[in-house]
Residue frames relative to the residue before (quaternion, step in Angstrom):
aa qw qx qy qz dx dy dz
M 1.0000 0.0000 0.0000 0.0000 0.00 0.00 0.00
M 0.6834 0.4827 -0.2854 0.4674 3.54 0.86 -1.04
S 0.6687 0.5000 -0.3003 0.4611 3.58 0.90 -0.89
S 0.6378 0.5334 -0.3197 0.4544 3.54 1.08 -0.80
N 0.6568 0.4903 -0.3108 0.4812 3.57 0.98 -0.84
R 0.6376 0.5180 -0.3434 0.4552 3.62 0.92 -0.76
A 0.6430 0.5241 -0.3140 0.4618 3.53 1.02 -0.85
Q 0.6371 0.5245 -0.3122 0.4707 3.56 1.06 -0.79
N 0.6530 0.5136 -0.3146 0.4591 3.55 1.00 -0.81
M 0.6531 0.5104 -0.3007 0.4717 3.54 0.99 -0.90
A 0.6449 0.5276 -0.3080 0.4593 3.56 0.98 -0.87
C 0.6461 0.5208 -0.3039 0.4679 3.55 1.02 -0.90
E 0.6658 0.5045 -0.3103 0.4538 3.60 0.95 -0.88
Q 0.6642 0.5011 -0.2953 0.4695 3.57 0.96 -0.91
Q 0.6465 0.5089 -0.3167 0.4720 3.55 0.96 -0.82
A 0.6555 0.5101 -0.3205 0.4555 3.60 0.90 -0.88
K 0.6464 0.5157 -0.3148 0.4659 3.58 0.99 -0.83
F 0.6493 0.5048 -0.3201 0.4702 3.60 0.91 -0.82
I 0.6805 0.4953 -0.3019 0.4477 3.55 0.88 -0.92
Q 0.6226 0.5461 -0.3322 0.4515 3.58 1.05 -0.79
E 0.6488 0.5114 -0.3106 0.4702 3.58 1.03 -0.81
R 0.6461 0.5107 -0.3160 0.4711 3.59 1.06 -0.83
I 0.6616 0.5092 -0.3077 0.4564 3.56 0.93 -0.84
S 0.6570 0.5049 -0.3103 0.4660 3.57 1.00 -0.85
T 0.6239 0.5431 -0.3318 0.4536 3.58 1.05 -0.71
V 0.6723 0.4868 -0.2766 0.4843 3.53 0.93 -0.99
E 0.6462 0.5322 -0.3250 0.4399 3.56 0.91 -0.89
K 0.6794 0.5050 -0.2930 0.4445 3.58 0.84 -0.96
H 0.7544 0.4136 -0.2341 0.4527 3.57 0.68 -1.14
F 0.6162 0.5141 -0.3586 0.4770 3.63 1.04 -0.58
A 0.6265 0.5275 -0.3359 0.4652 3.60 1.05 -0.73
D 0.6462 0.5083 -0.3146 0.4744 3.59 0.98 -0.86
L 0.6696 0.4899 -0.3109 0.4636 3.60 0.87 -0.91
C 0.6284 0.5417 -0.3352 0.4464 3.58 1.01 -0.80
A 0.6589 0.5025 -0.3054 0.4692 3.60 0.92 -0.93
V 0.6718 0.4948 -0.3054 0.4590 3.66 0.89 -0.86
F 0.6754 0.4861 -0.2934 0.4706 3.56 0.92 -0.92
A 0.6245 0.5347 -0.3424 0.4547 3.59 1.06 -0.73
E 0.6578 0.4921 -0.3078 0.4799 3.57 0.98 -0.85
Y 0.6317 0.5329 -0.3252 0.4596 3.56 1.00 -0.87
T 0.6442 0.5243 -0.3087 0.4635 3.61 1.00 -0.80
R 0.6552 0.5009 -0.3097 0.4732 3.56 1.00 -0.88
K 0.6210 0.5306 -0.3402 0.4659 3.63 1.06 -0.73
N 0.6565 0.4984 -0.3183 0.4683 3.57 0.94 -0.81
A 0.6219 0.5282 -0.3384 0.4687 3.60 1.08 -0.68
S 0.6478 0.5176 -0.3093 0.4656 3.55 1.06 -0.76
V 0.6273 0.5010 -0.3281 0.4979 3.62 1.06 -0.78
R 0.6111 0.5358 -0.3618 0.4566 3.64 0.97 -0.72
N 0.6894 0.4734 -0.3122 0.4508 3.60 0.83 -0.88
K 0.6535 0.4906 -0.3275 0.4743 3.63 0.97 -0.72
N 0.6089 0.5453 -0.3497 0.4579 3.54 1.08 -0.60
D 0.6169 0.5211 -0.3273 0.4907 3.60 1.13 -0.71
D 0.6397 0.5327 -0.3136 0.4568 3.57 1.00 -0.83
L 0.6623 0.5036 -0.2929 0.4711 3.55 1.01 -0.86
A 0.6361 0.5245 -0.3164 0.4692 3.57 0.97 -0.82
Q 0.6650 0.5025 -0.2978 0.4654 3.61 0.99 -0.90
S 0.6472 0.5279 -0.3148 0.4509 3.59 0.98 -0.82
L 0.6437 0.4961 -0.3068 0.4953 3.57 1.02 -0.85
Q 0.6595 0.5018 -0.3247 0.4558 3.60 0.88 -0.79
N 0.6249 0.5382 -0.3279 0.4607 3.61 1.00 -0.76
Y 0.6579 0.4970 -0.3044 0.4770 3.55 0.97 -0.92
A 0.6595 0.5165 -0.3163 0.4453 3.58 0.90 -0.91
Q 0.6722 0.5012 -0.3039 0.4524 3.62 0.93 -0.83
S 0.6855 0.4752 -0.2896 0.4695 3.60 1.13 -0.53
E 0.5995 0.5737 -0.3555 0.4301 3.56 1.26 -0.33
N 0.0644 -0.8363 0.5442 -0.0186 3.58 -0.56 1.24
V 0.6778 0.4808 -0.2945 0.4718 3.62 1.20 -0.17
N 0.7580 0.3368 -0.1854 0.5268 3.59 0.78 -1.04
K 0.1968 -0.8400 0.4984 0.0849 3.56 0.21 1.38
S 0.6466 0.5173 -0.3230 0.4583 3.58 0.97 -0.80
L 0.6511 0.5037 -0.3075 0.4773 3.55 0.97 -0.82
K 0.6241 0.5505 -0.3337 0.4428 3.56 1.00 -0.88
N 0.6924 0.4738 -0.2831 0.4647 3.59 0.84 -0.99
G 0.6557 0.5317 -0.3066 0.4397 3.55 1.00 -0.86
L 0.6642 0.4956 -0.2934 0.4766 3.58 1.00 -0.81
L 0.6322 0.5322 -0.3273 0.4583 3.56 1.01 -0.81
E 0.6873 0.4722 -0.2848 0.4728 3.56 0.86 -0.98
F 0.6403 0.5321 -0.3214 0.4511 3.57 1.02 -0.81
S 0.6696 0.5003 -0.3021 0.4584 3.60 0.96 -0.88
Q 0.6310 0.5283 -0.3274 0.4642 3.57 1.11 -0.67
T 0.6308 0.5243 -0.3162 0.4767 3.56 1.08 -0.77
L 0.6356 0.5247 -0.3116 0.4729 3.59 1.03 -0.83
S 0.6172 0.5429 -0.3345 0.4610 3.55 1.13 -0.71
F 0.6343 0.5165 -0.3170 0.4800 3.57 1.11 -0.76
V 0.6065 0.5450 -0.3469 0.4634 3.58 1.06 -0.69
S 0.6419 0.5226 -0.3041 0.4715 3.55 1.03 -0.86
D 0.6172 0.5402 -0.3401 0.4600 3.58 1.00 -0.74
Y 0.6964 0.4477 -0.2842 0.4836 3.59 0.88 -0.86
R 0.6245 0.5141 -0.3543 0.4692 3.60 1.05 -0.63
D 0.6083 0.5442 -0.3491 0.4604 3.61 1.08 -0.73
A 0.6429 0.5040 -0.3153 0.4829 3.58 0.99 -0.86
K 0.6287 0.5321 -0.3385 0.4550 3.60 1.04 -0.77
V 0.6357 0.5383 -0.3210 0.4506 3.61 0.95 -0.86
K 0.6889 0.4829 -0.2807 0.4620 3.54 0.86 -0.98
R 0.6528 0.4947 -0.3200 0.4761 3.60 1.00 -0.73
L 0.6151 0.5266 -0.3565 0.4660 3.63 1.00 -0.70
E 0.6635 0.5094 -0.3210 0.4440 3.57 0.90 -0.88
K 0.7300 0.4381 -0.2450 0.4639 3.59 0.91 -0.90
K 0.7812 0.3944 -0.1842 0.4475 3.56 0.80 -1.05
V 0.7713 0.3162 -0.1718 0.5250 3.59 1.19 -0.46
V 0.7433 0.4179 -0.2576 0.4544 3.56 0.53 -1.16
E 0.7042 0.4670 -0.2884 0.4504 3.57 0.76 -0.98
E 0.6241 0.5274 -0.3413 0.4647 3.61 1.06 -0.68
L 0.6853 0.4702 -0.2994 0.4686 3.59 0.89 -0.79
S 0.6510 0.5165 -0.3180 0.4564 3.62 1.00 -0.80
A 0.5772 0.5924 -0.3894 0.4053 3.58 1.11 -0.48
Y 0.6071 0.5911 -0.3532 0.3966 3.61 1.13 -0.50
D 0.4853 0.6331 -0.4454 0.4065 3.53 1.22 -0.09
G 0.7034 0.4441 -0.2264 0.5067 3.55 0.96 -0.97
I 0.6361 0.5326 -0.3277 0.4520 3.59 1.04 -0.78
C 0.6794 0.4666 -0.3049 0.4773 3.60 0.90 -0.84
K 0.6173 0.5329 -0.3583 0.4545 3.63 0.98 -0.66
H 0.6524 0.5016 -0.3112 0.4753 3.58 0.96 -0.85
A 0.6477 0.5210 -0.3196 0.4549 3.58 0.97 -0.82
K 0.6377 0.5194 -0.3213 0.4693 3.58 1.06 -0.77
E 0.6329 0.5354 -0.3188 0.4595 3.53 1.02 -0.78
T 0.6297 0.5358 -0.3237 0.4601 3.54 1.08 -0.77
V 0.6584 0.4953 -0.2968 0.4828 3.56 0.95 -0.89
K 0.6353 0.5282 -0.3216 0.4625 3.58 1.01 -0.88
N 0.6495 0.4964 -0.3234 0.4767 3.64 0.93 -0.77
S 0.6308 0.5371 -0.3387 0.4459 3.57 1.00 -0.76
L 0.6625 0.4964 -0.2932 0.4782 3.56 0.98 -0.82
S 0.6107 0.5451 -0.3496 0.4557 3.55 1.14 -0.64
V 0.6407 0.5087 -0.3175 0.4796 3.55 1.06 -0.84
R 0.6221 0.5495 -0.3253 0.4531 3.58 1.02 -0.80
D 0.6630 0.5144 -0.2856 0.4628 3.53 1.05 -0.97
R 0.6256 0.5436 -0.3252 0.4555 3.57 1.07 -0.79
E 0.6558 0.5128 -0.3009 0.4651 3.52 1.03 -0.89
L 0.6382 0.5118 -0.3184 0.4789 3.58 1.00 -0.71
A 0.6335 0.5250 -0.3249 0.4664 3.59 1.00 -0.86
R 0.6674 0.4874 -0.3150 0.4667 3.64 0.92 -0.83
R 0.6413 0.5093 -0.3335 0.4671 3.58 1.01 -0.70
K 0.6449 0.5017 -0.3170 0.4816 3.64 0.96 -0.71
Q 0.6315 0.5403 -0.3242 0.4518 3.54 1.06 -0.76
L 0.6381 0.5217 -0.3073 0.4756 3.55 1.05 -0.91
D 0.6488 0.5182 -0.3240 0.4534 3.59 0.95 -0.85
R 0.6617 0.5123 -0.3119 0.4498 3.59 0.96 -0.87
V 0.6354 0.5275 -0.3225 0.4626 3.58 1.03 -0.88
R 0.6686 0.5021 -0.2976 0.4607 3.61 0.91 -0.85
E 0.6670 0.4860 -0.3066 0.4743 3.55 1.07 -0.72
R 0.7469 0.4195 -0.2397 0.4568 3.58 0.86 -0.88
N 0.7981 0.1099 -0.0200 0.5921 3.56 1.02 -0.84
P 0.0501 -0.8496 0.5246 0.0212 3.57 0.49 1.14
H 0.7228 0.4294 -0.2491 0.4808 3.62 1.17 -0.45
N 0.5562 0.5944 -0.3959 0.4249 3.57 1.32 -0.03
R 0.1879 -0.8400 0.4987 0.1018 3.57 0.12 1.28
Q 0.6005 0.5758 -0.3659 0.4170 3.56 1.11 -0.59
Q 0.7032 0.4514 -0.2797 0.4728 3.59 0.81 -0.93
I 0.6295 0.5208 -0.3322 0.4713 3.51 1.08 -0.75
S 0.6474 0.5255 -0.3185 0.4509 3.59 0.99 -0.78
I 0.6318 0.5222 -0.3143 0.4789 3.55 1.06 -0.85
A 0.6787 0.5058 -0.2840 0.4504 3.58 0.88 -0.96
E 0.6448 0.5118 -0.3053 0.4786 3.52 1.08 -0.82
S 0.6307 0.5360 -0.3235 0.4586 3.56 1.05 -0.85
E 0.6691 0.4961 -0.2964 0.4673 3.60 0.94 -0.89
L 0.6475 0.5209 -0.3120 0.4604 3.53 1.09 -0.75
L 0.6403 0.5185 -0.3214 0.4667 3.55 1.03 -0.80
K 0.6411 0.5137 -0.3165 0.4742 3.56 1.04 -0.77
A 0.6665 0.4867 -0.2984 0.4795 3.61 0.98 -0.87
T 0.6383 0.5233 -0.3284 0.4592 3.58 1.04 -0.70
A 0.6356 0.5183 -0.3239 0.4716 3.56 1.04 -0.83
D 0.6336 0.5255 -0.3234 0.4668 3.57 1.05 -0.87
L 0.6437 0.5336 -0.3132 0.4504 3.54 1.01 -0.87
S 0.6514 0.5134 -0.3199 0.4579 3.56 0.96 -0.93
R 0.6510 0.4984 -0.3217 0.4736 3.65 0.94 -0.85
T 0.6661 0.5203 -0.3105 0.4349 3.54 0.96 -0.90
V 0.6245 0.5392 -0.3215 0.4647 3.56 1.04 -0.81
R 0.6663 0.4798 -0.3091 0.4799 3.58 0.89 -0.90
S 0.6552 0.5172 -0.3113 0.4541 3.57 0.96 -0.88
L 0.6494 0.5162 -0.3143 0.4616 3.55 1.03 -0.81
E 0.6309 0.5253 -0.3289 0.4667 3.55 1.04 -0.74
E 0.6529 0.5157 -0.3057 0.4629 3.56 1.00 -0.87
Q 0.6909 0.4794 -0.2671 0.4706 3.58 0.90 -1.00
T 0.6049 0.5469 -0.3511 0.4602 3.55 1.12 -0.59
D 0.6412 0.5157 -0.3031 0.4806 3.53 1.03 -0.92
M 0.6543 0.5251 -0.3050 0.4507 3.54 0.96 -0.91
F 0.6502 0.5217 -0.3045 0.4608 3.57 0.98 -0.96
E 0.6861 0.4838 -0.2964 0.4553 3.60 0.86 -0.93
K 0.6534 0.5130 -0.3116 0.4613 3.55 0.99 -0.87
K 0.6685 0.4988 -0.2987 0.4638 3.58 0.95 -0.86
K 0.6247 0.5361 -0.3334 0.4594 3.54 1.07 -0.79
L 0.6681 0.5101 -0.2971 0.4530 3.57 0.90 -0.96
H 0.6768 0.4914 -0.2899 0.4653 3.54 0.93 -0.95
D 0.6921 0.5059 -0.2872 0.4273 3.56 0.89 -0.95
I 0.6739 0.4954 -0.3087 0.4529 3.57 0.84 -0.93
K 0.6235 0.5281 -0.3133 0.4840 3.54 1.09 -0.83
S 0.6781 0.5006 -0.2862 0.4556 3.55 0.86 -0.98
I 0.6549 0.5280 -0.3027 0.4480 3.57 0.97 -0.93
I 0.6925 0.4666 -0.2930 0.4658 3.59 0.86 -0.87
L 0.6261 0.5196 -0.3284 0.4797 3.57 1.10 -0.73
N 0.6449 0.5147 -0.3263 0.4612 3.61 0.97 -0.81
Y 0.6330 0.5183 -0.3315 0.4699 3.57 1.01 -0.82
T 0.6756 0.4968 -0.3040 0.4521 3.59 0.89 -0.87
I 0.6386 0.5066 -0.3192 0.4834 3.61 0.99 -0.82
I 0.6418 0.5212 -0.3381 0.4496 3.64 0.91 -0.81
E 0.6766 0.4858 -0.2941 0.4687 3.55 0.92 -0.90
L 0.6428 0.5236 -0.3174 0.4604 3.58 0.95 -0.86
S 0.6591 0.5177 -0.3050 0.4523 3.55 0.88 -0.90
F 0.6842 0.4897 -0.2942 0.4533 3.56 0.84 -0.96
H 0.7106 0.4672 -0.2721 0.4502 3.58 0.80 -1.10
A 0.5952 0.5448 -0.3726 0.4584 3.60 1.05 -0.60
K 0.6860 0.4670 -0.2728 0.4866 3.60 0.90 -0.94
A 0.6391 0.5283 -0.3254 0.4544 3.57 1.05 -0.80
V 0.6166 0.5200 -0.3485 0.4775 3.63 1.00 -0.74
E 0.6378 0.5296 -0.3172 0.4606 3.60 0.92 -0.89
L 0.7237 0.4504 -0.2636 0.4515 3.58 0.77 -1.04
F 0.6812 0.4786 -0.3046 0.4627 3.61 0.96 -0.80
T 0.5635 0.5555 -0.3849 0.4752 3.60 1.23 -0.46
K 0.6544 0.4987 -0.2933 0.4869 3.55 1.01 -0.87
A 0.6469 0.5172 -0.3163 0.4625 3.58 1.02 -0.80
Y 0.6174 0.5428 -0.3351 0.4603 3.58 1.04 -0.76
Q 0.6626 0.4964 -0.3002 0.4738 3.59 0.94 -0.88
Q 0.6348 0.5491 -0.3352 0.4280 3.56 0.96 -0.80
V 0.6907 0.4508 -0.2702 0.4967 3.57 0.99 -0.90
S 0.6219 0.5561 -0.3484 0.4274 3.61 1.06 -0.76
E 0.6563 0.5476 -0.2889 0.4312 3.59 1.16 -0.62
V 0.4334 0.6638 -0.4788 0.3771 3.56 1.28 0.02
D 0.2321 -0.7898 0.5586 0.1016 3.58 -0.70 1.08
E 0.2995 -0.8030 0.4913 0.1553 3.54 -0.20 1.27
E 0.6601 0.5063 -0.3090 0.4610 3.59 0.96 -0.87
E 0.6453 0.5222 -0.3152 0.4598 3.58 0.99 -0.85
D 0.6864 0.4727 -0.2933 0.4685 3.57 0.98 -0.80
M 0.6233 0.5407 -0.3436 0.4484 3.60 1.18 -0.39
E 0.5578 0.6565 -0.3821 0.3345 3.59 1.08 -0.67
P 0.7261 0.4109 -0.3040 0.4599 3.66 0.69 -0.76
L 0.6075 0.5596 -0.3439 0.4466 3.57 1.26 -0.30
I 0.5922 0.6177 -0.3737 0.3580 3.62 1.03 -0.72
P 0.6824 0.4498 -0.3287 0.4733 3.70 0.73 -0.84
L 0.6463 0.5250 -0.3289 0.4456 3.58 0.94 -0.82
T 0.6854 0.4771 -0.2968 0.4631 3.58 0.84 -0.94
R 0.6729 0.4968 -0.3083 0.4532 3.58 0.95 -0.88
Q 0.6191 0.5308 -0.3346 0.4722 3.58 1.03 -0.79
E 0.6512 0.5028 -0.3124 0.4749 3.56 0.97 -0.78
V 0.6416 0.5147 -0.3194 0.4705 3.57 1.02 -0.83
H 0.6534 0.5069 -0.3101 0.4691 3.61 0.94 -0.92
H 0.6559 0.5137 -0.3137 0.4556 3.56 0.94 -0.84
M 0.6567 0.4907 -0.3004 0.4875 3.53 1.03 -0.80
S 0.6284 0.5335 -0.3256 0.4632 3.61 1.06 -0.71
F 0.6461 0.5228 -0.3021 0.4668 3.55 1.00 -0.92
E 0.6757 0.4846 -0.2954 0.4704 3.51 0.86 -0.92
G 0.6489 0.5096 -0.3309 0.4579 3.59 1.01 -0.77
A 0.6567 0.4954 -0.3342 0.4600 3.58 0.94 -0.80
A 0.6261 0.5376 -0.3356 0.4542 3.58 0.96 -0.78
N 0.6614 0.5075 -0.3006 0.4632 3.55 0.91 -0.86
I 0.6411 0.5117 -0.3219 0.4728 3.53 1.04 -0.85
G 0.6388 0.5378 -0.3213 0.4466 3.59 0.99 -0.87
K 0.6483 0.5148 -0.3056 0.4704 3.52 0.95 -0.91
T 0.6574 0.5216 -0.3072 0.4488 3.54 0.97 -0.84
I 0.6649 0.4898 -0.3045 0.4747 3.60 1.00 -0.83
K 0.6490 0.5236 -0.3195 0.4500 3.51 0.99 -0.89
G 0.6466 0.5286 -0.3154 0.4505 3.50 1.01 -0.87
S 0.6497 0.5123 -0.3095 0.4687 3.56 0.99 -0.80
Y 0.6528 0.5135 -0.3231 0.4536 3.61 0.96 -0.81
T 0.6379 0.5256 -0.3171 0.4651 3.59 0.99 -0.80
E 0.6367 0.5328 -0.3217 0.4552 3.53 0.96 -0.85
E 0.6562 0.5100 -0.3160 0.4576 3.57 1.01 -0.87
E 0.6383 0.5273 -0.3386 0.4470 3.59 1.00 -0.82
E 0.6578 0.5133 -0.3097 0.4560 3.52 0.95 -0.95
S 0.6420 0.5371 -0.3138 0.4482 3.54 1.03 -0.86
S 0.6881 0.4945 -0.2775 0.4527 3.56 0.94 -0.96
S 0.6498 0.5229 -0.3043 0.4601 3.57 1.09 -0.70
S 0.6599 0.5043 -0.3109 0.4621 3.58 1.18 -0.41
I 0.4802 0.6558 -0.4526 0.3668 3.64 1.24 0.01
P 0.5127 -0.6522 0.4592 0.3177 3.66 -0.86 0.93
S 0.5436 -0.6639 0.4202 0.2953 3.56 -0.98 0.91
Q 0.6235 0.5605 -0.3708 0.3995 3.56 1.10 -0.54
W 0.5245 0.6340 -0.4088 0.3948 3.53 1.22 -0.32
F 0.6536 0.5258 -0.3193 0.4409 3.56 1.07 -0.63
F 0.7122 0.4411 -0.2646 0.4776 3.58 1.18 -0.27
C 0.4240 0.7104 -0.4698 0.3080 3.50 1.22 0.12
């Protein structure tokens, strides 16, 4: 009986130590994953915001363009498609927060609860050891006092029964913790993968559409309304240039006439 109880105590202690190590490992790595996924989600939110800024800048440019009609339409359509990409990226961010980050952050409380369970189990083990030592002291000090010995034995039996229930409960809760951990980490990684696949599949579809929208910009068509304007400007500049040149030549000729008229008449008779 004594050796059986000691073996039970030793088994409980070893089991509790093993479980504590498992809980600490899960707590550490789940916390690390949670921090990385949270930062990843924030980065995606930042990209979403910059994508909105890009779409708005393109839209502003398109609305200010009054000559290149094809370019105007292409930029407007492209900016709208970018806005749709932002909508899907926003949905991705929200799903990451709910399906990944929140699930991982929940393990802070789960691990704390598991540690409390192990701690309570060790407390039950300690109480059983205390009752056993008490019984030994009573037997040593009052070996003929059957009443005290009986009371001590009764308390020890009760503590031993509590320890047996606690050990079984600890085994069950350990199995539940491990099963939940396995299921949750698998589910979290699968959710992350599905979220990424869904977003990128839609992003490929939208960016393919965006590529076609920009490809349909007709450069030659957009140049047509500019040709008369640029030529008219060139002719106007040419006319003004010719007029200026004429004025310059005329001015030079007049100066020569005035210069020649100012030569003394006697010079012609030399």
